[in-house]
Wavefront OBJ file of the C-alpha trace (Angstrom):
o trace
v 26.162 -30.395 103.330
v 25.074 -32.907 100.672
v 23.998 -32.366 97.122
v 25.052 -28.702 96.899
v 26.447 -28.811 93.372
v 23.739 -31.036 91.905
v 21.082 -29.373 89.787
v 17.553 -29.894 91.023
v 15.974 -32.411 88.650
v 13.787 -34.824 90.635
v 10.278 -34.330 92.008
v 8.451 -36.487 94.541
v 4.657 -36.427 94.631
v 3.070 -38.227 97.615
v -0.187 -39.752 96.385
v -1.048 -42.517 98.842
v -3.857 -40.774 100.740
v -7.346 -42.248 100.966
v -9.187 -39.056 100.054
v -11.803 -39.553 102.747
v -13.044 -35.953 102.529
v -14.358 -36.683 99.030
v -16.162 -39.942 99.711
v -18.048 -41.558 98.059
v -16.410 -40.133 94.894
v -13.022 -41.459 96.009
v -14.203 -44.933 97.013
v -12.875 -46.355 93.735
v -11.228 -43.286 92.165
v -7.999 -41.786 93.568
v -8.572 -38.256 94.844
v -5.646 -37.150 92.665
v -7.688 -38.154 89.607
v -10.658 -35.938 90.417
v -11.096 -33.571 87.459
v -10.275 -29.898 87.720
v -12.239 -28.685 84.694
v -11.063 -31.343 82.212
v -7.732 -32.546 83.610
v -7.119 -34.576 86.754
v -5.582 -32.605 89.601
v -2.406 -34.686 89.522
v -1.649 -33.608 85.947
v -1.481 -29.950 86.975
v 1.096 -30.915 89.620
v 3.253 -32.864 87.173
v 3.045 -29.993 84.675
v 4.266 -27.596 87.384
v 7.258 -29.836 88.114
v 8.110 -30.110 84.418
v 7.837 -26.339 83.929
v 10.512 -25.962 86.636
v 12.805 -28.397 84.815
v 12.005 -31.454 86.958
v 11.425 -34.187 84.391
v 12.097 -37.123 86.740
v 8.932 -37.607 88.784
v 8.387 -40.218 91.495
v 4.840 -40.810 92.746
v 4.518 -42.420 96.153
v 1.289 -44.379 95.868
v -0.826 -46.842 97.818
v -3.581 -49.314 97.120
v -6.245 -48.481 94.515
v -3.985 -45.978 92.733
v -3.618 -47.851 89.446
v -5.538 -45.080 87.647
v -2.561 -42.769 88.212
v -0.259 -45.120 86.341
v -2.790 -45.577 83.555
v -3.199 -41.824 83.119
v 0.512 -41.241 82.561
v 0.826 -44.265 80.265
v -0.104 -44.633 76.605
v -3.620 -45.806 75.689
v -3.043 -47.044 72.177
v -6.577 -48.328 71.628
v -8.056 -44.924 72.455
v -5.385 -43.132 70.439
v -6.061 -45.284 67.383
v -9.816 -44.702 67.675
v -9.335 -40.923 67.836
v -6.852 -41.063 64.956
v -9.331 -42.956 62.773
v -11.975 -40.330 63.517
v -9.558 -37.541 62.668
v -10.065 -36.040 66.154
v -6.545 -34.674 66.362
v -7.224 -32.188 69.167
v -8.393 -34.888 71.568
v -5.658 -37.223 70.351
v -3.073 -34.663 71.398
v -4.759 -34.256 74.791
v -4.731 -38.025 75.351
v -1.064 -38.358 74.403
v 0.127 -35.364 76.398
v 0.329 -36.920 79.917
v 2.576 -39.793 78.836
v 5.088 -37.392 77.290
v 5.374 -34.928 80.160
v 8.101 -36.618 82.193
v 9.711 -39.887 83.183
v 7.191 -40.948 85.834
v 8.130 -43.643 88.353
v 6.137 -45.237 91.156
v 6.831 -46.657 94.595
v 4.314 -48.025 97.093
v 3.946 -46.678 100.616
v 2.891 -49.922 102.253
v 1.576 -48.396 105.474
v -0.078 -44.977 105.821
v 2.496 -43.614 108.267
v 2.398 -39.956 107.283
v 4.000 -37.492 104.904
v 7.445 -37.942 106.409
v 7.277 -41.674 105.798
v 6.063 -41.100 102.226
v 9.075 -38.870 101.571
v 11.365 -41.480 103.134
v 9.993 -44.063 100.675
v 11.548 -41.926 97.913
v 15.100 -42.246 99.270
v 16.281 -45.122 97.014
v 15.097 -43.274 93.905
v 16.312 -39.802 94.867
v 19.700 -40.836 96.221
v 22.148 -38.111 97.256
v 20.483 -35.240 95.375
v 18.332 -32.288 96.333
v 14.735 -32.847 95.299
v 11.346 -31.184 95.309
v 8.214 -32.453 97.026
v 4.870 -31.348 95.587
v 1.631 -32.152 97.410
v -1.298 -32.784 95.125
v -3.869 -30.900 97.221
v -2.153 -27.587 96.450
v -2.249 -26.362 92.866
v 0.028 -23.433 92.094
v -1.031 -21.329 89.141
v 1.289 -21.962 86.172
v 1.927 -18.216 85.956
v 3.647 -18.350 89.354
v 7.315 -19.536 89.252
v 7.296 -20.686 92.883
v 9.508 -23.753 92.419
v 12.045 -21.734 90.425
v 12.266 -19.207 93.249
v 12.644 -21.961 95.853
v 15.412 -23.628 93.827
v 17.202 -20.285 93.568
v 17.041 -19.790 97.339
v 18.467 -23.277 97.907
v 21.333 -22.640 95.468
v 22.287 -19.548 97.446
v 21.794 -20.754 101.012
v 21.959 -24.561 100.785
v 19.864 -26.786 103.000
v 16.119 -27.006 102.472
v 13.449 -24.527 101.428
v 9.781 -24.544 102.379
v 6.924 -22.615 100.765
v 5.010 -20.450 103.239
v 1.833 -18.437 102.933
v 0.130 -16.014 105.279
v -3.224 -17.293 106.535
v -5.820 -15.984 108.942
v -4.739 -16.856 112.502
v -7.957 -18.815 113.041
v -6.928 -21.114 110.163
v -3.378 -21.843 111.286
v -4.449 -25.008 113.133
v -4.996 -26.606 109.711
v -1.326 -26.262 108.695
v 2.235 -26.651 109.760
v 3.368 -23.288 111.121
v 6.815 -21.666 110.949
v 8.733 -19.551 113.436
v 10.872 -17.292 111.286
v 13.659 -14.727 111.276
v 13.502 -12.052 108.537
v 16.217 -11.692 105.911
v 17.020 -8.660 103.751
v 14.802 -10.148 101.030
v 11.110 -9.500 101.473
v 9.956 -12.958 100.417
v 12.703 -15.007 102.104
v 12.871 -15.918 105.800
v 15.056 -18.216 107.846
v 13.062 -20.832 109.694
v 14.150 -21.653 113.222
v 11.130 -23.672 114.281
v 8.128 -25.572 112.915
v 4.967 -26.734 114.658
v 2.473 -29.120 113.084
v -1.139 -27.817 113.258
v -0.802 -25.700 116.411
v -3.645 -24.101 118.305
v -3.906 -20.419 117.421
v -2.710 -19.429 120.900
v 0.489 -21.486 120.482
v 1.246 -20.614 116.867
v 4.572 -18.782 116.462
v 3.283 -16.875 113.407
v 0.542 -16.882 110.798
v 2.913 -18.309 108.171
v 1.574 -21.674 107.078
v 3.546 -24.355 105.295
v 1.927 -25.059 101.929
v 2.579 -28.079 99.803
v 5.906 -27.268 98.141
v 9.352 -28.202 99.462
v 12.878 -28.248 98.057
v 14.772 -30.635 100.312
v 18.377 -31.516 100.966
v 18.900 -35.305 100.837
v 20.101 -35.123 104.454
v 16.412 -35.116 105.339
v 16.295 -38.869 104.678
v 18.702 -39.685 107.494
v 16.753 -37.448 109.863
v 13.420 -38.968 108.816
v 14.764 -42.475 109.379
v 15.355 -41.540 113.032
v 12.163 -39.507 113.512
v 9.611 -41.030 115.853
v 5.899 -40.854 115.051
v 4.449 -37.529 116.144
v 1.030 -35.953 115.843
v -1.603 -38.521 114.798
v 0.867 -41.382 115.212
v 2.488 -40.448 111.899
v 6.048 -39.586 110.908
v 5.827 -35.877 110.259
v 8.014 -34.143 107.680
v 7.583 -31.029 109.826
v 9.414 -32.732 112.726
v 12.398 -33.609 110.517
v 12.592 -30.068 109.142
v 12.367 -28.720 112.677
v 15.460 -30.745 113.572
v 17.332 -29.560 110.469
v 16.420 -25.963 111.301
v 17.697 -26.263 114.865
v 20.766 -28.365 113.964
v 21.885 -27.014 110.568
v 25.092 -29.056 110.785
v 22.943 -32.104 109.949
v 22.038 -30.720 106.522
v 20.414 -27.373 107.135
v 19.654 -24.533 107.257
v 15.948 -24.281 106.438
v 14.609 -21.207 104.662
v 11.124 -20.239 103.649
v 9.825 -18.505 100.551
v 6.744 -16.462 101.462
v 4.352 -16.970 98.578
v 1.637 -14.415 97.845
v 0.540 -15.627 94.425
v -2.313 -17.704 93.089
v -2.794 -21.016 94.888
v -5.757 -23.358 94.619
v -6.623 -25.766 97.437
v -8.271 -28.915 96.087
v -8.153 -30.816 99.380
v -11.353 -29.249 100.708
v -14.703 -29.728 98.955
v -15.709 -26.065 98.934
v -12.233 -24.915 97.854
v -12.187 -27.622 95.192
v -15.407 -26.244 93.719
v -14.050 -22.695 93.857
v -10.922 -23.876 92.043
v -12.940 -25.445 89.237
v -15.014 -22.281 88.833
v -11.971 -19.969 88.833
v -10.030 -22.001 86.303
v -13.060 -22.504 84.061
v -13.741 -18.759 84.080
v -10.185 -18.069 82.910
v -10.252 -20.507 79.998
v -10.453 -18.947 76.535
v -12.598 -21.807 75.236
v -14.972 -22.036 78.221
v -14.698 -18.733 80.049
v -16.907 -16.328 78.086
v -19.960 -18.588 77.996
v -19.408 -19.936 81.507
v -18.967 -16.471 83.031
v -22.165 -15.313 81.335
v -24.096 -18.288 82.717
v -22.562 -17.869 86.179
v -23.454 -14.189 86.282
v -27.064 -14.923 85.328
v -27.288 -17.768 87.810
v -25.946 -15.762 90.742
v -28.185 -12.784 89.928
v -31.458 -14.548 89.183
v -31.484 -18.270 89.952
v -29.191 -18.979 92.908
v -31.126 -19.828 96.102
v -31.005 -17.035 98.648
l 1 2 3 4 5 6 7 8 9 10 11 12 13 14 15 16 17 18 19 20 21 22 23 24 25 26 27 28 29 30 31 32 33 34 35 36 37 38 39 40 41 42 43 44 45 46 47 48 49 50 51 52 53 54 55 56 57 58 59 60 61 62 63 64 65 66 67 68 69 70 71 72 73 74 75 76 77 78 79 80 81 82 83 84 85 86 87 88 89 90 91 92 93 94 95 96 97 98 99 100 101 102 103 104 105 106 107 108 109 110 111 112 113 114 115 116 117 118 119 120 121 122 123 124 125 126 127 128 129 130 131 132 133 134 135 136 137 138 139 140 141 142 143 144 145 146 147 148 149 150 151 152 153 154 155 156 157 158 159 160 161 162 163 164 165 166 167 168 169 170 171 172 173 174 175 176 177 178 179 180 181 182 183 184 185 186 187 188 189 190 191 192 193 194 195 196 197 198 199 200 201 202 203 204 205 206 207 208 209 210 211 212 213 214 215 216 217 218 219 220 221 222 223 224 225 226 227 228 229 230 231 232 233 234 235 236 237 238 239 240 241 242 243 244 245 246 247 248 249 250 251 252 253 254 255 256 257 258 259 260 261 262 263 264 265 266 267 268 269 270 271 272 273 274 275 276 277 278 279 280 281 282 283 284 285 286 287 288 289 290 291 292 293 294 295 296 297 298 299 300 301 302
């Protein structure tokens, strides 16, 4: 088993998608840069990685993603203008992204799926365990999900996948895990994975959400994985093989997450996320909650 004694320190964030569900907003703006209150969604993901001690971040990008690089770079002209105005609060906000982590970039030349995006990270990651964070899923900063996943990997080796219970009629939107219980309530052993199954074929209602802690052995498996559903190389297929053949670099465990998760990949859920996070802000929440209450009681169309 590779990478067992290496501390988890690298994060991979696939960010090459076209964001078609948010057109026309994403025609010229990467979906990862859509604001969630007053920060782009991708910044929340990087902050989550950093909070778990992962300060080496690789973004797997595609065409028209230059805004991601600009956001995590310095903007000296803007900084100098804010400094001259004495606007120190906004100056700190502008500087913050560039100081979060060492952020690197690699291009995914062809849109061949999540598995292929992860494989593009192999030269940077090398022979180390690493985390994969999908930008559509925001995990509340009060939830130490990555820490828990890293702990499970340290104890059992192999790879760890975040799972969440969903309504059976929603399971066709996710990868789905067949699991064996362990003595720990929130930890299961995965012995099978199916990508977006019909409800009648789903082995459980445990959906794979966008957090993974992966053994580097996954790269060798991905390199030999044929395109699956949708003609894409599926990470789910590689993890399925590792689960069934643990001698290749398994086993695969799941952490069943029941905390606060925000889905920004769907328009309605994106709006709900913005409202929830705005309501919880000390600077925005009181006034916004008051307005929202009045709007829903008196002005909202019935």
